Backbone bond lengths (Angstrom), bond angles and torsions (degrees), N, CA, C in turn:
res aa  C-N    CA-C-N  psi(-1)  N-CA   C-N-CA  omega(-1)  CA-C   N-CA-C  phi
1 M - - - 1.439 - - 1.534 108.19 -
2 C 1.308 116.95 134.92 1.465 122.17 179.87 1.527 110.44 -81.00
3 K 1.321 113.77 139.76 1.463 119.31 174.77 1.526 108.42 -85.04
4 M 1.301 116.41 133.84 1.462 120.77 179.17 1.528 109.63 -67.71
5 P 1.326 117.84 142.30 1.470 119.71 178.43 1.529 110.94 -64.30
6 E 1.318 113.00 153.01 1.463 119.81 178.24 1.529 109.50 -65.25
7 P 1.322 117.73 134.59 1.469 118.97 179.70 1.528 110.58 -66.43
8 P 1.331 117.12 151.71 1.466 120.38 -178.49 1.530 113.97 -53.44
9 S 1.325 117.83 -33.97 1.460 118.91 -178.62 1.520 112.11 -67.57
10 G 1.338 118.52 -23.75 1.454 122.18 179.29 1.514 112.70 -96.40
11 A 1.305 117.40 -4.66 1.465 122.00 -178.64 1.522 110.65 -81.63
12 N 1.317 114.29 159.64 1.456 119.25 173.67 1.532 107.95 -81.02
13 H 1.317 116.57 139.50 1.465 122.45 179.52 1.527 108.96 -115.60
14 P 1.331 117.62 149.63 1.459 120.21 -175.75 1.526 112.78 -69.76
15 P 1.338 115.03 151.57 1.469 118.57 176.37 1.527 111.16 -66.88
16 R 1.327 114.09 161.13 1.466 121.33 178.19 1.526 108.28 -113.03
17 P 1.341 116.22 102.65 1.459 119.05 -175.72 1.524 113.69 -73.72
18 V 1.318 114.59 144.02 1.461 123.47 171.64 1.524 105.39 -125.47
19 L 1.312 116.91 127.11 1.468 121.80 -178.56 1.516 108.92 -117.49
20 N 1.315 115.90 116.18 1.477 122.54 -178.44 1.524 111.68 51.00
21 G 1.342 115.30 42.36 1.454 120.78 176.30 1.513 114.90 84.73
22 E 1.329 117.74 -2.83 1.468 122.47 -177.83 1.523 110.14 -103.27
23 P 1.344 118.57 111.93 1.456 120.02 176.15 1.523 110.65 -75.87
24 G 1.313 116.34 167.23 1.456 120.83 175.85 1.511 112.44 116.07
25 T 1.314 115.18 -168.45 1.457 120.86 -177.10 1.531 113.09 -118.84
26 A 1.317 117.25 -10.15 1.471 120.62 -178.12 1.524 111.03 -69.18
27 A 1.305 115.35 151.60 1.466 120.73 175.25 1.527 109.29 -63.41
28 L 1.316 115.27 144.87 1.457 121.33 176.95 1.524 107.69 -103.68
29 V 1.330 116.96 122.03 1.463 121.34 -178.79 1.524 108.67 -94.90
30 L 1.337 115.05 127.47 1.460 122.12 -179.59 1.522 109.08 -123.73
31 D 1.319 116.98 144.04 1.460 121.84 175.89 1.522 109.02 -101.55
32 A 1.326 116.22 143.59 1.459 120.97 -179.94 1.524 109.66 -148.96
33 K 1.314 114.66 166.75 1.465 122.13 176.51 1.520 108.73 -114.15
34 P 1.328 117.40 153.44 1.459 119.37 176.17 1.540 110.47 -55.04
35 G 1.325 116.12 135.33 1.454 121.82 179.38 1.523 114.79 85.56
36 Q 1.320 117.87 -10.40 1.464 122.34 -178.88 1.534 110.51 -73.91
37 V 1.328 115.96 154.33 1.461 121.72 172.30 1.528 107.28 -103.18
38 V 1.330 116.51 125.00 1.460 122.59 -179.98 1.521 108.38 -102.43
39 E 1.332 116.16 128.01 1.464 122.44 179.10 1.520 109.37 -89.69
40 L 1.327 116.37 132.56 1.458 122.05 176.94 1.522 108.46 -125.05
41 S 1.317 116.22 141.37 1.451 120.52 -176.97 1.523 111.42 -141.34
42 S 1.326 115.02 139.19 1.464 120.18 173.08 1.534 110.07 -105.99
43 A 1.335 116.81 14.06 1.471 121.09 178.50 1.522 109.48 -57.60
44 G 1.306 115.82 138.31 1.458 121.22 -178.76 1.517 113.10 95.11
45 S 1.341 117.63 -11.06 1.456 120.43 175.65 1.524 108.49 -65.00
46 T 1.325 116.02 145.35 1.460 120.00 -176.69 1.518 110.80 -133.90
47 D 1.327 114.13 164.94 1.446 121.40 172.42 1.520 107.16 -123.89
48 P 1.335 118.80 124.82 1.459 120.54 -175.91 1.529 113.74 -62.89
49 D 1.338 117.26 -17.93 1.456 121.19 179.83 1.526 112.30 -97.59
50 G 1.324 116.71 0.22 1.459 120.75 -179.57 1.515 114.43 79.02
51 N 1.340 117.54 12.54 1.463 120.38 177.88 1.520 110.66 -72.62
52 S 1.330 116.09 155.57 1.456 119.70 175.34 1.527 108.81 -72.21
53 L 1.320 115.92 157.59 1.464 122.09 -177.10 1.515 110.49 -120.69
54 Q 1.316 115.63 145.43 1.460 121.82 174.29 1.519 108.07 -119.86
55 S 1.328 115.46 127.97 1.468 121.36 178.64 1.518 109.22 -100.56
56 R 1.319 115.82 141.61 1.457 122.15 173.69 1.527 106.81 -141.31
57 W 1.326 116.33 133.91 1.468 122.29 -178.30 1.523 108.56 -115.32
58 W 1.329 116.48 138.22 1.459 119.52 176.64 1.524 111.51 -150.82
59 F 1.325 113.09 153.84 1.458 122.37 179.75 1.526 108.69 -82.39
60 Y 1.331 115.99 131.14 1.461 122.72 -179.72 1.531 107.29 -105.63
61 P 1.333 118.06 97.42 1.468 119.94 -171.19 1.530 115.39 -73.24
62 E 1.344 118.46 -30.96 1.463 119.58 -173.58 1.527 113.82 -56.67
63 P 1.335 121.06 -50.16 1.464 118.64 -179.83 1.532 113.19 -84.13
64 S 1.321 117.17 -7.66 1.469 120.94 -178.17 1.516 110.32 -79.85
65 S 1.321 116.22 148.90 1.460 118.93 175.73 1.524 110.90 -88.18
66 S 1.317 117.79 -15.32 1.463 122.12 175.77 1.524 108.55 -86.44
67 R 1.297 117.53 132.38 1.464 121.73 -178.95 1.528 112.39 -110.05
68 G 1.313 117.12 -3.03 1.464 120.33 179.61 1.516 111.06 -76.02
69 S 1.321 115.21 178.11 1.458 118.90 176.91 1.534 109.31 -80.37
70 I 1.305 115.10 145.63 1.460 121.74 -178.41 1.520 107.88 -116.42
71 E 1.328 116.44 127.42 1.460 121.55 179.81 1.530 109.54 -87.15
72 I 1.336 115.80 121.79 1.463 121.59 176.00 1.523 107.30 -120.03
73 T 1.313 115.99 113.41 1.454 121.85 176.79 1.520 107.98 -90.40
74 G 1.332 116.99 134.33 1.463 120.03 -178.10 1.512 111.94 76.74
75 A 1.326 117.48 33.28 1.461 121.74 -175.13 1.531 113.11 -63.28
76 D 1.322 118.15 -19.30 1.469 121.25 179.21 1.519 111.59 -113.48
77 T 1.312 116.65 30.99 1.460 122.07 -179.57 1.533 109.38 -132.53
78 P 1.329 118.12 165.67 1.466 119.73 177.57 1.531 114.20 -67.96
79 Q 1.325 117.78 -20.03 1.464 122.06 -179.50 1.521 108.62 -116.18
80 A 1.317 117.75 115.28 1.457 121.59 -179.33 1.525 110.14 -119.84
81 R 1.316 114.70 156.42 1.465 121.83 177.40 1.526 107.84 -128.11
82 V 1.328 115.42 125.85 1.455 121.27 179.33 1.522 108.29 -108.72
83 T 1.316 115.90 122.38 1.464 120.70 177.12 1.524 107.76 -89.69
84 I 1.330 115.83 117.08 1.464 121.15 -179.44 1.529 108.09 -76.24
85 P 1.333 118.18 123.62 1.459 119.99 -179.66 1.535 111.90 -57.91
86 A 1.300 115.81 143.08 1.468 121.49 -178.75 1.524 112.18 -62.11
87 D 1.330 117.13 -26.99 1.467 120.76 -177.25 1.537 112.69 -98.81
88 S 1.327 117.26 24.22 1.468 119.54 -175.82 1.523 113.87 -106.62
89 A 1.333 117.78 22.85 1.460 120.45 179.23 1.529 110.74 -57.29
90 N 1.335 115.54 140.07 1.457 123.15 177.64 1.538 112.47 63.57
91 Q 1.328 116.35 29.98 1.456 120.49 177.65 1.524 109.97 -120.70
92 T 1.300 115.49 168.19 1.459 122.20 178.78 1.523 108.90 -122.19
93 L 1.330 115.52 134.48 1.462 121.83 178.80 1.525 108.39 -118.32
94 H 1.306 117.21 134.19 1.463 122.06 177.69 1.527 108.00 -108.43
95 I 1.323 116.18 118.43 1.461 122.58 178.97 1.531 107.14 -114.04
96 I 1.319 116.40 131.38 1.455 121.85 -175.84 1.529 110.64 -106.75
97 L 1.327 115.35 132.90 1.455 122.26 167.91 1.519 106.46 -95.03
98 E 1.321 116.40 121.25 1.462 122.75 174.94 1.521 106.26 -107.21
99 L 1.303 117.66 117.01 1.463 123.27 -174.47 1.524 108.74 -118.31
100 Q 1.344 116.25 115.99 1.461 120.99 -176.98 1.517 110.84 -119.73
101 D 1.344 115.63 137.68 1.463 119.39 176.99 1.529 110.29 -89.68
102 S 1.334 115.89 169.25 1.461 121.22 -177.53 1.526 111.94 -102.22
103 G 1.318 117.14 18.03 1.460 120.88 -178.43 1.511 112.27 -71.19
104 T 1.338 114.75 169.84 1.457 119.70 173.41 1.519 106.87 -64.37
105 R 1.306 115.98 130.98 1.468 121.52 -170.06 1.526 108.67 57.15
106 P 1.335 116.50 70.81 1.475 121.21 -174.68 1.524 112.47 -52.13
107 L 1.316 114.31 143.06 1.457 121.46 177.84 1.523 109.48 -112.30
108 T 1.316 115.25 147.68 1.459 121.99 -177.43 1.522 109.18 -125.86
109 R 1.316 115.54 140.38 1.461 122.30 171.74 1.518 107.09 -127.09
110 Y 1.326 115.09 154.10 1.460 121.66 -176.45 1.519 109.63 -122.87
111 R 1.320 114.15 150.86 1.472 120.92 175.53 1.520 106.87 -142.33
112 R 1.314 117.16 140.98 1.457 122.01 -174.48 1.523 111.88 -111.38
113 A 1.323 115.34 134.74 1.458 121.97 169.08 1.531 106.72 -107.68
114 V 1.311 116.36 123.64 1.461 121.72 177.36 1.525 106.73 -104.12
115 V 1.324 115.52 111.88 1.462 121.12 -178.04 1.520 108.08 -98.32
116 Q 1.327 115.07 115.24 1.466 121.37 178.18 1.520 107.62 -96.57
117 V 1.330 115.12 114.46 1.458 120.11 -177.98 1.527 108.52 -88.93
118 E 1.326 114.49 128.60 1.470 120.62 -177.15 1.526 112.16 -63.37
119 K 1.336 113.15 155.17 1.460 119.80 174.80 1.518 109.30 -68.56
120 E 1.334 115.13 150.85 1.463 119.31 175.82 1.528 109.11 -69.35
121 Q 1.303 115.37 141.10 1.458 120.46 177.67 1.536 109.27 -81.72
122 P 1.336 117.91 136.27 1.484 120.22 -178.73 1.504 112.11 -66.89
């Protein structure tokens, strides 16, 4: 005998990420200067089922033009700080927010911050 699928109301639903106060799924473009610290926040993110959320931040090197290591303080917290390398002028850094709920069969959603580092002034 087949078991009937769980109704949508009893299913786990994905979290809704908010990045620096901006809801949605689009990448958030931020401007920065070499050596600057960029603040990132997942505050305001919600889960439609009321589950707790875990934030994780990481550097995505493939689409980034910077190939060096990127320091992220608070990488496993809702508030992270990214230190822009001093030698990254005129480069782009992609930082990913990974937001996972605590539901049965946890679901994860991602949000991207694209940090455009300004050119060095002559």
